[in-house]
N, C-alpha and C positions, 0 to 999 in steps of 0.2 A: 436771160433776164438779168437785170441789174437793179439795185435799189436806188433810192433818190438822195442818199447822203452825199456829202462832199467827198468823204473818204468812202468810196463805194465798194461794194462787193458784187460779184457777178457769178452766175451759175447756169449750168445747163445739164441735161442728161447726156450720157455718152450715146453714140449712135446705136448701140445694141440695147440701150435702156437699162443696163445693169448697174451703172454707177452714176454718181453726180460729180461733175467737174466743177469745182468751186474755186474761186480766186478772189483776190483783193489786195489791197496795199497794207501789208503787215507793218512795215516801217518805211520811212522816207530816206533811208540810207541803204547801202549795199549790205545784205545780211545773208547768212547761210540758210539753206532750207531747214536745217535742224532747229533754227531759231524761228523762222516764219511759220512752219507747220503747226506748232501748238497755238500760235496766235490766230491763224486762219481757222483752225479747228474750233476755237472758241467763238469766232465770228459765225461760223457755220451753225454751231449748236445754239447760238443766240437767236438765229433766224429759224432754225429747224430743231426745236428741243427734242423731238422724237429721235434724233440722230445721236443723242448722248450715248456714249459707250461704243459707237461705231468707230473703228480704227481707220486711220488714213493709210493708203497703200503707196501713194506717190506724192512727192512734193518737189517743187522747183521754183526758182526765182528768175527774175529778168528785169530789164529796164522798161519803163513806160515812156512813150514819147509824148510829152506835153508841149503844146505850142503856146506862144505868147498871147495869142488871141483866144485860146481855149477852144479852137475849132479844128477839126481834121482838115487836111489839105491833100489835093492830088494835083499832079501836073506832069510836066516833061522838062527835062534839063539835058541838053546836048544829046538828045535821042534816047535818054533813059526815062522811062515812065515811073512815077512813084505815087504812092498813097500812104500817108503816115500822119501821126499826130492825133491819135484817137483819145488822148487824155484820160486813159484808164477805161475806156469803153470799146476797146479794140475787138473783143470777142464778138460783140454785136455789129459794130460798124465796119470792120474789115471785110466781112462777106459782101456787104453792099458796095464799098469802095473798090474792092477787087473786081467785082462784076462790072462796075462802071469803067474802070481802067482797062479791062479786057475788051469791052465794047469800043472804047476809044482806040486802042491799038489795032483792033480788027476793022476799024473805020465803020462800025455798025451802029454807032450812037447817032441818033437822029435829034438829039436835044443836048443842051449843055447841062452838065451836073453842077449844082451850086457849090460844090466843094472844089471844083476845078478852077483855080485862080492863077493869074499871071504872077503875082508877087507872093513870096513866102515871108511872113512877118519875121523880123529880126530885131535885135536890140543891141545897141553899141556896147552896153555894159555886160553882156553875156558872152562868155568865151567858150562855152561847152562844159564847164564845171558847175554842176547844179548844187553849189554850196548852200543855197537858200532853201532847199527842199525840206529839211527838218523844221525850219521855222514856219514855212507855209503849211506843212502837215500838221504841226501843233495848232496853228490857227484854224484849219479846217476841222480838226477833231473838236476843238473848243466850240466852234459854231454848230457842229452836229449835236454836241451835248446840250448846248443852249436851246436848240430847236426842239429836242426831245423833252427838255425840262418845261419849256413854255407851251408845248402843244396840249 
């Protein structure tokens, strides 16, 4: 599951049902898990107050693949199949896209997936350095706050 905020959180139960796997965007810059864990713990207890006092056992960080059109994409380039760009919803979306990509590789797909496109959107001013993410993140946090205030 994930929430509907612009700066979203996502969560699911572990396969054995004994733990909750909880994630989200703690910061829009590279940070250490020792910094992100307390922030995500606060997000978790905001959503699930009954978990206050429960200790975290694991924390990790990583990059999120955002696309310029805010949509996931799958395709093939020089014989390499890919599915990426889930824009923070990868926990839910990658299961679907992975299945669709596997069906395509096995030539078992009998219909086109709407995320399978010829062109991957690009922008001439973006060189791979996401310098703008803190600004975008601040804007998204502001919009989320305004939405809650006005609701």
